[in-house]
PyMOL Python script that loads the backbone (N, CA, C, O; Angstrom):
from pymol import cmd

cmd.read_pdbstr("""\
ATOM      1  N   UNK A   1     128.105 109.850 108.142  1.00  0.00           N
ATOM      2  CA  UNK A   1     128.412 109.262 106.844  1.00  0.00           C
ATOM      3  C   UNK A   1     127.734 107.897 106.784  1.00  0.00           C
ATOM      4  O   UNK A   1     127.857 107.078 107.695  1.00  0.00           O
ATOM      5  N   UNK A   2     127.031 107.682 105.711  1.00  0.00           N
ATOM      6  CA  UNK A   2     126.270 106.449 105.520  1.00  0.00           C
ATOM      7  C   UNK A   2     127.134 105.414 104.796  1.00  0.00           C
ATOM      8  O   UNK A   2     127.881 105.758 103.880  1.00  0.00           O
ATOM      9  N   UNK A   3     127.031 104.148 105.207  1.00  0.00           N
ATOM     10  CA  UNK A   3     127.760 103.061 104.547  1.00  0.00           C
ATOM     11  C   UNK A   3     126.758 102.060 103.989  1.00  0.00           C
ATOM     12  O   UNK A   3     125.834 101.639 104.684  1.00  0.00           O
ATOM     13  N   UNK A   4     126.950 101.680 102.714  1.00  0.00           N
ATOM     14  CA  UNK A   4     126.081 100.688 102.072  1.00  0.00           C
ATOM     15  C   UNK A   4     126.947  99.629 101.410  1.00  0.00           C
ATOM     16  O   UNK A   4     128.109  99.878 101.088  1.00  0.00           O
ATOM     17  N   UNK A   5     126.369  98.431 101.206  1.00  0.00           N
ATOM     18  CA  UNK A   5     127.121  97.394 100.494  1.00  0.00           C
ATOM     19  C   UNK A   5     126.932  97.584  98.987  1.00  0.00           C
ATOM     20  O   UNK A   5     126.113  98.393  98.552  1.00  0.00           O
ATOM     21  N   UNK A   6     127.687  96.841  98.209  1.00  0.00           N
ATOM     22  CA  UNK A   6     127.665  97.005  96.755  1.00  0.00           C
ATOM     23  C   UNK A   6     126.279  96.722  96.185  1.00  0.00           C
ATOM     24  O   UNK A   6     125.814  97.455  95.312  1.00  0.00           O
ATOM     25  N   UNK A   7     125.625  95.689  96.655  1.00  0.00           N
ATOM     26  CA  UNK A   7     124.288  95.356  96.153  1.00  0.00           C
ATOM     27  C   UNK A   7     123.323  96.518  96.390  1.00  0.00           C
ATOM     28  O   UNK A   7     122.581  96.901  95.486  1.00  0.00           O
ATOM     29  N   UNK A   8     123.330  97.074  97.588  1.00  0.00           N
ATOM     30  CA  UNK A   8     122.432  98.197  97.890  1.00  0.00           C
ATOM     31  C   UNK A   8     122.779  99.413  97.032  1.00  0.00           C
ATOM     32  O   UNK A   8     121.886 100.131  96.583  1.00  0.00           O
ATOM     33  N   UNK A   9     124.072  99.645  96.805  1.00  0.00           N
ATOM     34  CA  UNK A   9     124.491 100.778  95.980  1.00  0.00           C
ATOM     35  C   UNK A   9     123.985 100.632  94.548  1.00  0.00           C
ATOM     36  O   UNK A   9     123.526 101.605  93.950  1.00  0.00           O
ATOM     37  N   UNK A  10     124.066  99.414  93.991  1.00  0.00           N
ATOM     38  CA  UNK A  10     123.575  99.191  92.627  1.00  0.00           C
ATOM     39  C   UNK A  10     122.061  99.308  92.563  1.00  0.00           C
ATOM     40  O   UNK A  10     121.515  99.851  91.602  1.00  0.00           O
ATOM     41  N   UNK A  11     121.390  98.806  93.575  1.00  0.00           N
ATOM     42  CA  UNK A  11     119.928  98.803  93.584  1.00  0.00           C
ATOM     43  C   UNK A  11     119.351 100.199  93.796  1.00  0.00           C
ATOM     44  O   UNK A  11     118.322 100.539  93.213  1.00  0.00           O
ATOM     45  N   UNK A  12     120.004 101.002  94.620  1.00  0.00           N
ATOM     46  CA  UNK A  12     119.447 102.296  95.018  1.00  0.00           C
ATOM     47  C   UNK A  12     120.351 103.468  94.637  1.00  0.00           C
ATOM     48  O   UNK A  12     120.428 104.452  95.371  1.00  0.00           O
ATOM     49  N   UNK A  13     121.030 103.370  93.504  1.00  0.00           N
ATOM     50  CA  UNK A  13     121.983 104.411  93.125  1.00  0.00           C
ATOM     51  C   UNK A  13     121.323 105.784  92.996  1.00  0.00           C
ATOM     52  O   UNK A  13     121.892 106.779  93.444  1.00  0.00           O
ATOM     53  N   UNK A  14     120.144 105.855  92.396  1.00  0.00           N
ATOM     54  CA  UNK A  14     119.478 107.155  92.230  1.00  0.00           C
ATOM     55  C   UNK A  14     119.196 107.804  93.580  1.00  0.00           C
ATOM     56  O   UNK A  14     119.433 109.000  93.756  1.00  0.00           O
ATOM     57  N   UNK A  15     118.694 107.027  94.529  1.00  0.00           N
ATOM     58  CA  UNK A  15     118.399 107.556  95.865  1.00  0.00           C
ATOM     59  C   UNK A  15     119.686 108.006  96.552  1.00  0.00           C
ATOM     60  O   UNK A  15     119.717 109.049  97.205  1.00  0.00           O
ATOM     61  N   UNK A  16     120.741 107.218  96.403  1.00  0.00           N
ATOM     62  CA  UNK A  16     122.018 107.577  97.021  1.00  0.00           C
ATOM     63  C   UNK A  16     122.576 108.869  96.421  1.00  0.00           C
ATOM     64  O   UNK A  16     123.126 109.702  97.141  1.00  0.00           O
ATOM     65  N   UNK A  17     122.435 109.033  95.104  1.00  0.00           N
ATOM     66  CA  UNK A  17     122.904 110.265  94.467  1.00  0.00           C
ATOM     67  C   UNK A  17     122.114 111.473  94.954  1.00  0.00           C
ATOM     68  O   UNK A  17     122.675 112.557  95.117  1.00  0.00           O
ATOM     69  N   UNK A  18     120.824 111.295  95.186  1.00  0.00           N
ATOM     70  CA  UNK A  18     120.014 112.385  95.737  1.00  0.00           C
ATOM     71  C   UNK A  18     120.528 112.775  97.117  1.00  0.00           C
ATOM     72  O   UNK A  18     120.621 113.960  97.439  1.00  0.00           O
ATOM     73  N   UNK A  19     120.859 111.784  97.924  1.00  0.00           N
ATOM     74  CA  UNK A  19     121.395 112.057  99.257  1.00  0.00           C
ATOM     75  C   UNK A  19     122.735 112.783  99.167  1.00  0.00           C
ATOM     76  O   UNK A  19     123.014 113.685  99.956  1.00  0.00           O
ATOM     77  N   UNK A  20     123.561 112.383  98.198  1.00  0.00           N
ATOM     78  CA  UNK A  20     124.854 113.040  98.003  1.00  0.00           C
ATOM     79  C   UNK A  20     124.635 114.496  97.589  1.00  0.00           C
ATOM     80  O   UNK A  20     125.331 115.389  98.072  1.00  0.00           O
ATOM     81  N   UNK A  21     123.677 114.738  96.702  1.00  0.00           N
ATOM     82  CA  UNK A  21     123.375 116.108  96.280  1.00  0.00           C
ATOM     83  C   UNK A  21     122.917 116.968  97.452  1.00  0.00           C
ATOM     84  O   UNK A  21     123.094 118.186  97.436  1.00  0.00           O
ATOM     85  N   UNK A  22     122.335 116.348  98.459  1.00  0.00           N
ATOM     86  CA  UNK A  22     121.861 117.076  99.638  1.00  0.00           C
ATOM     87  C   UNK A  22     122.943 117.224 100.700  1.00  0.00           C
ATOM     88  O   UNK A  22     122.682 117.746 101.784  1.00  0.00           O
ATOM     89  N   UNK A  23     124.156 116.768 100.394  1.00  0.00           N
ATOM     90  CA  UNK A  23     125.275 116.984 101.297  1.00  0.00           C
ATOM     91  C   UNK A  23     125.751 115.773 102.078  1.00  0.00           C
ATOM     92  O   UNK A  23     126.714 115.872 102.837  1.00  0.00           O
ATOM     93  N   UNK A  24     125.102 114.645 101.910  1.00  0.00           N
ATOM     94  CA  UNK A  24     125.485 113.421 102.637  1.00  0.00           C
ATOM     95  C   UNK A  24     126.593 112.706 101.856  1.00  0.00           C
ATOM     96  O   UNK A  24     126.519 112.607 100.631  1.00  0.00           O
ATOM     97  N   UNK A  25     127.607 112.212 102.546  1.00  0.00           N
ATOM     98  CA  UNK A  25     128.614 111.355 101.920  1.00  0.00           C
ATOM     99  C   UNK A  25     128.184 109.906 102.117  1.00  0.00           C
ATOM    100  O   UNK A  25     127.652 109.548 103.168  1.00  0.00           O
ATOM    101  N   UNK A  26     128.416 109.072 101.101  1.00  0.00           N
ATOM    102  CA  UNK A  26     128.026 107.663 101.162  1.00  0.00           C
ATOM    103  C   UNK A  26     129.258 106.812 100.872  1.00  0.00           C
ATOM    104  O   UNK A  26     129.946 107.015  99.872  1.00  0.00           O
ATOM    105  N   UNK A  27     129.525 105.858 101.760  1.00  0.00           N
ATOM    106  CA  UNK A  27     130.646 104.934 101.571  1.00  0.00           C
ATOM    107  C   UNK A  27     130.088 103.617 101.050  1.00  0.00           C
ATOM    108  O   UNK A  27     129.103 103.098 101.574  1.00  0.00           O
ATOM    109  N   UNK A  28     130.732 103.079 100.008  1.00  0.00           N
ATOM    110  CA  UNK A  28     130.346 101.777  99.462  1.00  0.00           C
ATOM    111  C   UNK A  28     131.367 100.758  99.958  1.00  0.00           C
ATOM    112  O   UNK A  28     132.576 100.935  99.808  1.00  0.00           O
ATOM    113  N   UNK A  29     130.841  99.684 100.553  1.00  0.00           N
ATOM    114  CA  UNK A  29     131.719  98.669 101.150  1.00  0.00           C
ATOM    115  C   UNK A  29     131.531  97.323 100.463  1.00  0.00           C
ATOM    116  O   UNK A  29     130.447  96.998  99.980  1.00  0.00           O
ATOM    117  N   UNK A  30     132.625  96.542 100.431  1.00  0.00           N
ATOM    118  CA  UNK A  30     132.578  95.161  99.933  1.00  0.00           C
ATOM    119  C   UNK A  30     133.031  94.275 101.090  1.00  0.00           C
ATOM    120  O   UNK A  30     134.117  94.453 101.641  1.00  0.00           O
ATOM    121  N   UNK A  31     132.190  93.335 101.437  1.00  0.00           N
ATOM    122  CA  UNK A  31     132.478  92.430 102.560  1.00  0.00           C
ATOM    123  C   UNK A  31     132.774  93.218 103.837  1.00  0.00           C
ATOM    124  O   UNK A  31     133.626  92.830 104.636  1.00  0.00           O
ATOM    125  N   UNK A  32     132.057  94.332 104.015  1.00  0.00           N
ATOM    126  CA  UNK A  32     132.203  95.127 105.226  1.00  0.00           C
ATOM    127  C   UNK A  32     133.384  96.076 105.248  1.00  0.00           C
ATOM    128  O   UNK A  32     133.573  96.807 106.220  1.00  0.00           O
ATOM    129  N   UNK A  33     134.201  96.076 104.167  1.00  0.00           N
ATOM    130  CA  UNK A  33     135.365  96.961 104.120  1.00  0.00           C
ATOM    131  C   UNK A  33     135.104  98.103 103.138  1.00  0.00           C
ATOM    132  O   UNK A  33     134.696  97.850 102.004  1.00  0.00           O
ATOM    133  N   UNK A  34     135.327  99.344 103.542  1.00  0.00           N
ATOM    134  CA  UNK A  34     135.100 100.492 102.655  1.00  0.00           C
ATOM    135  C   UNK A  34     135.951 100.404 101.391  1.00  0.00           C
ATOM    136  O   UNK A  34     137.153 100.145 101.452  1.00  0.00           O
ATOM    137  N   UNK A  35     135.306 100.626 100.242  1.00  0.00           N
ATOM    138  CA  UNK A  35     135.995 100.565  98.955  1.00  0.00           C
ATOM    139  C   UNK A  35     135.971 101.925  98.258  1.00  0.00           C
ATOM    140  O   UNK A  35     136.966 102.335  97.659  1.00  0.00           O
ATOM    141  N   UNK A  36     134.847 102.618  98.332  1.00  0.00           N
ATOM    142  CA  UNK A  36     134.702 103.887  97.618  1.00  0.00           C
ATOM    143  C   UNK A  36     133.791 104.820  98.415  1.00  0.00           C
ATOM    144  O   UNK A  36     133.028 104.401  99.285  1.00  0.00           O
ATOM    145  N   UNK A  37     133.908 106.109  98.075  1.00  0.00           N
ATOM    146  CA  UNK A  37     133.043 107.089  98.724  1.00  0.00           C
ATOM    147  C   UNK A  37     132.361 107.937  97.656  1.00  0.00           C
ATOM    148  O   UNK A  37     133.017 108.443  96.745  1.00  0.00           O
ATOM    149  N   UNK A  38     131.041 108.092  97.770  1.00  0.00           N
ATOM    150  CA  UNK A  38     130.295 109.010  96.911  1.00  0.00           C
ATOM    151  C   UNK A  38     130.220 110.338  97.650  1.00  0.00           C
ATOM    152  O   UNK A  38     129.761 110.404  98.791  1.00  0.00           O
ATOM    153  N   UNK A  39     130.673 111.385  96.991  1.00  0.00           N
ATOM    154  CA  UNK A  39     130.639 112.715  97.594  1.00  0.00           C
ATOM    155  C   UNK A  39     130.305 113.729  96.511  1.00  0.00           C
ATOM    156  O   UNK A  39     130.600 113.501  95.338  1.00  0.00           O
ATOM    157  N   UNK A  40     129.703 114.825  96.883  1.00  0.00           N
ATOM    158  CA  UNK A  40     129.305 115.843  95.905  1.00  0.00           C
ATOM    159  C   UNK A  40     130.544 116.445  95.239  1.00  0.00           C
ATOM    160  O   UNK A  40     131.584 116.605  95.879  1.00  0.00           O
ATOM    161  N   UNK A  41     130.425 116.775  93.953  1.00  0.00           N
ATOM    162  CA  UNK A  41     131.536 117.373  93.213  1.00  0.00           C
ATOM    163  C   UNK A  41     131.827 118.790  93.694  1.00  0.00           C
ATOM    164  O   UNK A  41     132.985 119.203  93.753  1.00  0.00           O
ATOM    165  N   UNK A  42     130.792 119.522  94.033  1.00  0.00           N
ATOM    166  CA  UNK A  42     130.974 120.876  94.552  1.00  0.00           C
ATOM    167  C   UNK A  42     130.355 120.934  95.936  1.00  0.00           C
ATOM    168  O   UNK A  42     129.420 120.188  96.229  1.00  0.00           O
ATOM    169  N   UNK A  43     130.854 121.795  96.775  1.00  0.00           N
ATOM    170  CA  UNK A  43     130.257 121.900  98.106  1.00  0.00           C
ATOM    171  C   UNK A  43     128.776 122.256  98.006  1.00  0.00           C
ATOM    172  O   UNK A  43     128.377 123.097  97.200  1.00  0.00           O
ATOM    173  N   UNK A  44     127.993 121.618  98.819  1.00  0.00           N
ATOM    174  CA  UNK A  44     126.559 121.869  98.820  1.00  0.00           C
ATOM    175  C   UNK A  44     126.299 123.141  99.609  1.00  0.00           C
ATOM    176  O   UNK A  44     126.669 123.249 100.778  1.00  0.00           O
ATOM    177  N   UNK A  45     125.654 124.105  98.951  1.00  0.00           N
ATOM    178  CA  UNK A  45     125.320 125.351  99.625  1.00  0.00           C
ATOM    179  C   UNK A  45     123.828 125.369  99.901  1.00  0.00           C
ATOM    180  O   UNK A  45     123.009 125.242  98.991  1.00  0.00           O
ATOM    181  N   UNK A  46     123.495 125.527 101.152  1.00  0.00           N
ATOM    182  CA  UNK A  46     122.089 125.643 101.501  1.00  0.00           C
ATOM    183  C   UNK A  46     121.665 127.079 101.229  1.00  0.00           C
ATOM    184  O   UNK A  46     122.398 128.012 101.554  1.00  0.00           O
ATOM    185  N   UNK A  47     120.490 127.265 100.636  1.00  0.00           N
ATOM    186  CA  UNK A  47     120.051 128.634 100.361  1.00  0.00           C
ATOM    187  C   UNK A  47     119.874 129.408 101.666  1.00  0.00           C
ATOM    188  O   UNK A  47     119.315 128.897 102.637  1.00  0.00           O
ATOM    189  N   UNK A  48     120.353 130.631 101.669  1.00  0.00           N
ATOM    190  CA  UNK A  48     120.222 131.466 102.857  1.00  0.00           C
ATOM    191  C   UNK A  48     118.828 132.065 102.887  1.00  0.00           C
ATOM    192  O   UNK A  48     118.308 132.533 101.874  1.00  0.00           O
ATOM    193  N   UNK A  49     118.242 132.039 104.062  1.00  0.00           N
ATOM    194  CA  UNK A  49     116.919 132.628 104.223  1.00  0.00           C
ATOM    195  C   UNK A  49     117.078 134.130 104.392  1.00  0.00           C
ATOM    196  O   UNK A  49     117.876 134.605 105.200  1.00  0.00           O
ATOM    197  N   UNK A  50     116.305 134.855 103.618  1.00  0.00           N
ATOM    198  CA  UNK A  50     116.339 136.307 103.711  1.00  0.00           C
ATOM    199  C   UNK A  50     115.322 136.767 104.737  1.00  0.00           C
ATOM    200  O   UNK A  50     114.174 136.323 104.732  1.00  0.00           O
ATOM    201  N   UNK A  51     115.743 137.645 105.602  1.00  0.00           N
ATOM    202  CA  UNK A  51     114.821 138.230 106.558  1.00  0.00           C
ATOM    203  C   UNK A  51     114.257 139.515 105.964  1.00  0.00           C
ATOM    204  O   UNK A  51     114.995 140.332 105.412  1.00  0.00           O
ATOM    205  N   UNK A  52     112.966 139.682 106.080  1.00  0.00           N
ATOM    206  CA  UNK A  52     112.328 140.912 105.625  1.00  0.00           C
ATOM    207  C   UNK A  52     112.321 141.120 104.129  1.00  0.00           C
ATOM    208  O   UNK A  52     112.618 142.229 103.685  1.00  0.00           O
ATOM    209  N   UNK A  53     111.998 140.112 103.314  1.00  0.00           N
ATOM    210  CA  UNK A  53     112.041 140.309 101.862  1.00  0.00           C
ATOM    211  C   UNK A  53     111.025 141.336 101.361  1.00  0.00           C
ATOM    212  O   UNK A  53     111.182 141.857 100.257  1.00  0.00           O
ATOM    213  N   UNK A  54     109.991 141.637 102.142  1.00  0.00           N
ATOM    214  CA  UNK A  54     108.987 142.620 101.713  1.00  0.00           C
ATOM    215  C   UNK A  54     109.171 143.967 102.406  1.00  0.00           C
ATOM    216  O   UNK A  54     108.294 144.827 102.327  1.00  0.00           O
ATOM    217  N   UNK A  55     110.288 144.156 103.075  1.00  0.00           N
ATOM    218  CA  UNK A  55     110.533 145.417 103.769  1.00  0.00           C
ATOM    219  C   UNK A  55     110.404 146.583 102.797  1.00  0.00           C
ATOM    220  O   UNK A  55     111.000 146.583 101.719  1.00  0.00           O
ATOM    221  N   UNK A  56     109.612 147.580 103.199  1.00  0.00           N
ATOM    222  CA  UNK A  56     109.433 148.769 102.374  1.00  0.00           C
ATOM    223  C   UNK A  56     108.377 148.632 101.297  1.00  0.00           C
ATOM    224  O   UNK A  56     108.112 149.604 100.590  1.00  0.00           O
ATOM    225  N   UNK A  57     107.764 147.476 101.139  1.00  0.00           N
ATOM    226  CA  UNK A  57     106.772 147.259 100.088  1.00  0.00           C
ATOM    227  C   UNK A  57     105.373 147.724 100.488  1.00  0.00           C
ATOM    228  O   UNK A  57     104.560 148.046  99.622  1.00  0.00           O
ATOM    229  N   UNK A  58     105.090 147.762 101.773  1.00  0.00           N
ATOM    230  CA  UNK A  58     103.789 148.238 102.241  1.00  0.00           C
ATOM    231  C   UNK A  58     103.939 148.784 103.646  1.00  0.00           C
ATOM    232  O   UNK A  58     104.940 148.546 104.322  1.00  0.00           O
ATOM    233  N   UNK A  59     102.919 149.526 104.075  1.00  0.00           N
ATOM    234  CA  UNK A  59     102.951 150.130 105.397  1.00  0.00           C
ATOM    235  C   UNK A  59     101.830 149.546 106.239  1.00  0.00           C
ATOM    236  O   UNK A  59     100.695 149.426 105.778  1.00  0.00           O
ATOM    237  N   UNK A  60     102.147 149.185 107.468  1.00  0.00           N
ATOM    238  CA  UNK A  60     101.151 148.672 108.399  1.00  0.00           C
ATOM    239  C   UNK A  60     100.718 149.832 109.284  1.00  0.00           C
ATOM    240  O   UNK A  60     101.556 150.448 109.943  1.00  0.00           O
ATOM    241  N   UNK A  61      99.424 150.143 109.309  1.00  0.00           N
ATOM    242  CA  UNK A  61      98.957 151.255 110.142  1.00  0.00           C
ATOM    243  C   UNK A  61      99.247 150.989 111.619  1.00  0.00           C
ATOM    244  O   UNK A  61      99.264 149.841 112.064  1.00  0.00           O
ATOM    245  N   UNK A  62      99.472 152.063 112.366  1.00  0.00           N
ATOM    246  CA  UNK A  62      99.758 151.920 113.796  1.00  0.00           C
ATOM    247  C   UNK A  62      98.611 151.260 114.547  1.00  0.00           C
ATOM    248  O   UNK A  62      98.837 150.595 115.558  1.00  0.00           O
ATOM    249  N   UNK A  63      97.380 151.435 114.066  1.00  0.00           N
ATOM    250  CA  UNK A  63      96.214 150.890 114.765  1.00  0.00           C
ATOM    251  C   UNK A  63      95.690 149.598 114.120  1.00  0.00           C
ATOM    252  O   UNK A  63      94.509 149.276 114.250  1.00  0.00           O
ATOM    253  N   UNK A  64      96.570 148.859 113.426  1.00  0.00           N
ATOM    254  CA  UNK A  64      96.102 147.671 112.709  1.00  0.00           C
ATOM    255  C   UNK A  64      95.456 146.641 113.628  1.00  0.00           C
ATOM    256  O   UNK A  64      94.598 145.875 113.188  1.00  0.00           O
ATOM    257  N   UNK A  65      95.849 146.612 114.882  1.00  0.00           N
ATOM    258  CA  UNK A  65      95.314 145.598 115.782  1.00  0.00           C
ATOM    259  C   UNK A  65      94.104 146.071 116.588  1.00  0.00           C
ATOM    260  O   UNK A  65      93.631 145.354 117.470  1.00  0.00           O
ATOM    261  N   UNK A  66      93.604 147.261 116.294  1.00  0.00           N
ATOM    262  CA  UNK A  66      92.444 147.755 117.044  1.00  0.00           C
ATOM    263  C   UNK A  66      91.184 147.834 116.199  1.00  0.00           C
ATOM    264  O   UNK A  66      90.092 147.964 116.752  1.00  0.00           O
ATOM    265  N   UNK A  67      91.296 147.761 114.895  1.00  0.00           N
ATOM    266  CA  UNK A  67      90.098 147.868 114.068  1.00  0.00           C
ATOM    267  C   UNK A  67      89.242 146.621 114.188  1.00  0.00           C
ATOM    268  O   UNK A  67      89.751 145.509 114.333  1.00  0.00           O
ATOM    269  N   UNK A  68      87.979 146.818 114.127  1.00  0.00           N
ATOM    270  CA  UNK A  68      86.966 145.756 114.080  1.00  0.00           C
ATOM    271  C   UNK A  68      86.959 144.857 115.311  1.00  0.00           C
ATOM    272  O   UNK A  68      86.572 143.693 115.213  1.00  0.00           O
ATOM    273  N   UNK A  69      87.374 145.361 116.454  1.00  0.00           N
ATOM    274  CA  UNK A  69      87.350 144.538 117.657  1.00  0.00           C
ATOM    275  C   UNK A  69      85.928 144.113 118.002  1.00  0.00           C
ATOM    276  O   UNK A  69      85.699 142.982 118.430  1.00  0.00           O
ATOM    277  N   UNK A  70      84.964 145.034 117.812  1.00  0.00           N
ATOM    278  CA  UNK A  70      83.578 144.684 118.120  1.00  0.00           C
ATOM    279  C   UNK A  70      83.049 143.606 117.182  1.00  0.00           C
ATOM    280  O   UNK A  70      82.274 142.743 117.596  1.00  0.00           O
ATOM    281  N   UNK A  71      83.464 143.654 115.929  1.00  0.00           N
ATOM    282  CA  UNK A  71      83.020 142.633 114.979  1.00  0.00           C
ATOM    283  C   UNK A  71      83.643 141.277 115.310  1.00  0.00           C
ATOM    284  O   UNK A  71      82.968 140.250 115.235  1.00  0.00           O
ATOM    285  N   UNK A  72      84.896 141.269 115.666  1.00  0.00           N
ATOM    286  CA  UNK A  72      85.554 140.014 116.043  1.00  0.00           C
ATOM    287  C   UNK A  72      84.887 139.430 117.279  1.00  0.00           C
ATOM    288  O   UNK A  72      84.627 138.228 117.342  1.00  0.00           O
ATOM    289  N   UNK A  73      84.610 140.282 118.260  1.00  0.00           N
ATOM    290  CA  UNK A  73      83.941 139.813 119.475  1.00  0.00           C
ATOM    291  C   UNK A  73      82.567 139.253 119.143  1.00  0.00           C
ATOM    292  O   UNK A  73      82.171 138.224 119.690  1.00  0.00           O
ATOM    293  N   UNK A  74      81.831 139.920 118.248  1.00  0.00           N
ATOM    294  CA  UNK A  74      80.501 139.447 117.861  1.00  0.00           C
ATOM    295  C   UNK A  74      80.583 138.081 117.184  1.00  0.00           C
ATOM    296  O   UNK A  74      79.723 137.230 117.409  1.00  0.00           O
ATOM    297  N   UNK A  75      81.605 137.863 116.360  1.00  0.00           N
ATOM    298  CA  UNK A  75      81.749 136.567 115.693  1.00  0.00           C
ATOM    299  C   UNK A  75      82.032 135.465 116.708  1.00  0.00           C
ATOM    300  O   UNK A  75      81.499 134.362 116.590  1.00  0.00           O
ATOM    301  N   UNK A  76      82.864 135.757 117.701  1.00  0.00           N
ATOM    302  CA  UNK A  76      83.145 134.755 118.729  1.00  0.00           C
ATOM    303  C   UNK A  76      81.914 134.450 119.566  1.00  0.00           C
ATOM    304  O   UNK A  76      81.690 133.309 119.970  1.00  0.00           O
ATOM    305  N   UNK A  77      81.121 135.479 119.822  1.00  0.00           N
ATOM    306  CA  UNK A  77      79.928 135.309 120.651  1.00  0.00           C
ATOM    307  C   UNK A  77      78.763 134.727 119.865  1.00  0.00           C
ATOM    308  O   UNK A  77      77.781 134.267 120.448  1.00  0.00           O
ATOM    309  N   UNK A  78      78.874 134.747 118.549  1.00  0.00           N
ATOM    310  CA  UNK A  78      77.806 134.215 117.711  1.00  0.00           C
ATOM    311  C   UNK A  78      76.666 135.186 117.499  1.00  0.00           C
ATOM    312  O   UNK A  78      75.593 134.786 117.045  1.00  0.00           O
ATOM    313  N   UNK A  79      76.871 136.443 117.814  1.00  0.00           N
ATOM    314  CA  UNK A  79      75.818 137.440 117.623  1.00  0.00           C
ATOM    315  C   UNK A  79      76.070 138.218 116.343  1.00  0.00           C
ATOM    316  O   UNK A  79      77.185 138.233 115.820  1.00  0.00           O
ATOM    317  N   UNK A  80      75.031 138.860 115.848  1.00  0.00           N
ATOM    318  CA  UNK A  80      75.134 139.662 114.629  1.00  0.00           C
ATOM    319  C   UNK A  80      75.390 141.112 115.001  1.00  0.00           C
ATOM    320  O   UNK A  80      75.013 141.548 116.089  1.00  0.00           O
ATOM    321  N   UNK A  81      76.010 141.846 114.137  1.00  0.00           N
ATOM    322  CA  UNK A  81      76.220 143.279 114.345  1.00  0.00           C
ATOM    323  C   UNK A  81      75.024 144.030 113.807  1.00  0.00           C
ATOM    324  O   UNK A  81      74.438 143.637 112.798  1.00  0.00           O
ATOM    325  N   UNK A  82      74.658 145.113 114.479  1.00  0.00           N
ATOM    326  CA  UNK A  82      73.501 145.904 114.072  1.00  0.00           C
ATOM    327  C   UNK A  82      73.755 146.629 112.762  1.00  0.00           C
ATOM    328  O   UNK A  82      72.820 146.830 111.987  1.00  0.00           O
ATOM    329  N   UNK A  83      74.990 147.027 112.493  1.00  0.00           N
ATOM    330  CA  UNK A  83      75.259 147.812 111.286  1.00  0.00           C
ATOM    331  C   UNK A  83      75.600 146.952 110.074  1.00  0.00           C
ATOM    332  O   UNK A  83      75.938 147.500 109.025  1.00  0.00           O
ATOM    333  N   UNK A  84      75.527 145.649 110.175  1.00  0.00           N
ATOM    334  CA  UNK A  84      75.804 144.766 109.048  1.00  0.00           C
ATOM    335  C   UNK A  84      74.562 144.712 108.162  1.00  0.00           C
ATOM    336  O   UNK A  84      73.462 144.523 108.680  1.00  0.00           O
ATOM    337  N   UNK A  85      74.700 144.871 106.847  1.00  0.00           N
ATOM    338  CA  UNK A  85      73.521 144.845 105.966  1.00  0.00           C
ATOM    339  C   UNK A  85      72.818 143.493 106.037  1.00  0.00           C
ATOM    340  O   UNK A  85      73.451 142.438 106.058  1.00  0.00           O
ATOM    341  N   UNK A  86      71.530 143.558 106.071  1.00  0.00           N
ATOM    342  CA  UNK A  86      70.719 142.338 106.112  1.00  0.00           C
ATOM    343  C   UNK A  86      70.536 141.807 104.694  1.00  0.00           C
ATOM    344  O   UNK A  86      70.473 142.588 103.745  1.00  0.00           O
ATOM    345  N   UNK A  87      70.451 140.518 104.545  1.00  0.00           N
ATOM    346  CA  UNK A  87      70.147 139.917 103.248  1.00  0.00           C
ATOM    347  C   UNK A  87      68.696 139.500 103.271  1.00  0.00           C
ATOM    348  O   UNK A  87      68.205 138.964 104.265  1.00  0.00           O
ATOM    349  N   UNK A  88      68.025 139.744 102.190  1.00  0.00           N
ATOM    350  CA  UNK A  88      66.604 139.397 102.151  1.00  0.00           C
ATOM    351  C   UNK A  88      66.419 138.040 101.505  1.00  0.00           C
ATOM    352  O   UNK A  88      67.092 137.694 100.534  1.00  0.00           O
ATOM    353  N   UNK A  89      65.500 137.288 102.058  1.00  0.00           N
ATOM    354  CA  UNK A  89      65.188 135.971 101.498  1.00  0.00           C
ATOM    355  C   UNK A  89      64.234 136.155 100.341  1.00  0.00           C
ATOM    356  O   UNK A  89      63.277 136.921 100.454  1.00  0.00           O
ATOM    357  N   UNK A  90      64.459 135.494  99.259  1.00  0.00           N
ATOM    358  CA  UNK A  90      63.582 135.614  98.089  1.00  0.00           C
ATOM    359  C   UNK A  90      62.952 134.308  97.786  1.00  0.00           C
ATOM    360  O   UNK A  90      62.177 134.203  96.835  1.00  0.00           O
TER     361      UNK A  90
END
""", "prot")
cmd.dss("prot")
cmd.show_as("cartoon", "prot")
cmd.util.cbc("prot")
cmd.orient("prot")
């Protein structure tokens, strides 16, 4: 829980309200003594992360990790593939 003095609360009220909206409670103090507390009106609910939101939308082939291995190796080695179409200079 964060504690601020009255001057800071007046100066930075918008920022403090943003913090309250994010679930932080803020205590306002006068001469070092707590006077009031800013707290959210409703409990802050963090959005739940969904696992697998695209489940069933597409199929991954069983051999997805084996295609084009020779092309990937050629790119790492800096060599060209023989079956790649050549571009002609004009």
